[in-house]
Structures are given as C-alpha cells and as structure tokens.
C-alpha positions in Angstrom: -6.3 8.0 -1.4 -4.5 4.6 -1.6 -6.1 1.8 -3.3 -4.7 -1.6 -2.6 -5.4 -4.4 -5.0 -4.2 -8.0 -3.8 -3.7 -10.6 -6.8 -3.7 -14.0 -6.7 -4.2 -16.8 -9.0 -5.5 -20.4 -8.4 -6.2 -22.7 -11.1 -9.0 -24.9 -10.9 -8.8 -28.1 -12.9 -11.9 -30.8 -12.5 -11.6 -34.4 -14.0 -15.0 -36.1 -14.3 -15.1 -39.6 -15.3 -18.8 -41.0 -17.1 -19.2 -44.3 -15.4 -21.2 -45.5 -18.1 -18.6 -44.8 -21.2 -15.6 -44.7 -19.3 -14.7 -41.3 -20.8 -12.9 -38.8 -18.8 -13.9 -35.1 -19.0 -11.3 -32.4 -18.0 -12.2 -28.9 -17.5 -10.0 -26.1 -17.4 -10.6 -22.7 -16.0 -7.2 -21.4 -16.7 -8.3 -19.0 -19.3 -11.1 -17.6 -17.2 -8.4 -16.9 -14.4 -5.8 -15.4 -16.7 -8.5 -12.8 -17.8 -9.6 -12.0 -14.6 -6.2 -11.3 -13.5 -5.3 -9.1 -16.5 -8.6 -7.1 -15.7 -7.5 -6.5 -12.1 -4.0 -5.4 -13.1 -5.6 -3.0 -15.5 -8.0 -1.7 -13.0 -5.0 -1.2 -10.3 -2.9 0.3 -12.8 -6.1 2.6 -13.8 -6.5 3.5 -10.1 -3.0 4.3 -9.3 -3.0 6.3 -12.2 -6.0 8.4 -11.5 -4.9 8.9 -7.7 -1.8 10.3 -8.8 -3.1 12.7 -11.3 -6.2 14.2 -9.8 -7.6 17.6 -10.7 -8.4 20.3 -8.0 -12.2 19.7 -8.6 -12.0 16.1 -8.2 -10.0 16.5 -4.7 -12.2 19.0 -3.6 -15.5 16.7 -4.4 -13.7 13.8 -2.5 -12.6 15.9 0.4 -15.7 17.7 1.1 -17.8 14.5 0.9 -19.7 15.4 -2.2 -19.0 11.8 -3.4 -18.2 8.5 -1.6 -15.9 6.0 -3.1 -17.7 2.5 -3.4 -15.8 0.0 -1.2 -16.7 -3.0 -3.4 -15.7 -1.3 -6.7 -13.2 1.4 -6.0 -13.4 3.1 -9.4 -16.9 4.3 -8.8 -17.6 7.5 -6.9 -21.3 7.9 -5.7 -22.8 11.3 -5.7 -24.6 11.9 -2.4 -28.2 13.3 -2.5 -28.6 11.3 -6.3 -29.6 7.8 -6.3 -27.7 5.1 -8.3 -25.9 8.1 -10.1 -21.7 7.4 -10.0 -18.8 8.9 -11.1 -15.3 7.7 -12.5 -11.9 9.5 -12.7 -10.7 9.9 -16.3 -7.4 9.6 -17.7 -7.0 13.3 -17.0 -7.9 13.1 -13.4 -11.3 14.9 -13.8 -14.8 13.3 -12.9 -16.9 12.0 -15.3 -20.5 10.5 -15.3 -20.3 6.5 -15.2 -21.6 4.4 -18.2 -23.0 2.0 -15.9 -24.6 4.7 -13.4 -25.5 7.4 -15.4 -27.6 10.5 -14.4 -31.1 9.9 -16.1 -33.0 12.7 -15.1 -32.9 16.3 -16.0 -32.6 17.1 -12.2 -29.9 14.8 -11.8 -28.0 16.2 -14.7 -28.6 19.6 -13.4 -27.0 18.7 -10.1 -23.9 17.4 -11.8 -23.6 20.3 -13.7 -23.9 22.7 -10.8 -21.0 20.6 -9.0 -18.9 20.9 -12.0 -19.1 17.4 -13.5 -19.2 17.3 -17.5 -21.5 14.8 -18.8 
C-alpha cells in the first residue's frame, strides 16, 4: 500500500480599498496556509510510518477486503458490512476504532471484536 500526498502552497493576498474612506484593507491567509501544510505533512508522515509497520492482522483485513480505504481521506478504513464505522492504523501498526466514525451499537462492537479489533 502506497499513499502519495502532493504538497503545494499558495498564499492568497487580497487588498480591498474602501471607496468612501480611502482605507486599504489587506487580508493575509499565510497562517492558514502554513497550518494546512503542517497538517498535511503530519498526515503524510503518519501514513508512511503506518504503511511500513502494519501488523499481520491489519495486513490480512486489508488484503481479504474486510476494510476499504477511503480515497478522500486515506487514514480511514471503513469496515465492510457496517454503516459509518471506520478504523485507523495506530503507531503500533494495529487497527483501532476511529474517534470520528466509531462503532455505536453493541452489534457493531461485537462485529469488530470478532474481527480482532480492539475498541
């Protein structure tokens, strides 16, 4: 599994002049852009680290199709057969339940337990 993240930075600067007062307003989006770049770099490092250190169970679940990687946000792996339940790969290379897409019902939690996923 290879995850590629392309990073590009463009800084948008807007200058508006109020016709009535003649005051120039300048808006900088540099800080937002820097924060986004830092977040993307962290996601890329986490993805690379996780793909290098996957546990056997994680590899098995991906290979047999029990989970599908989300193309839009590749850190999430949705569990087949469950609605809006996703897993993420932790630092140890094991799957854990996502905080954003958790298993809410007892049935979903039992299914994850049967797969070998820790809550």
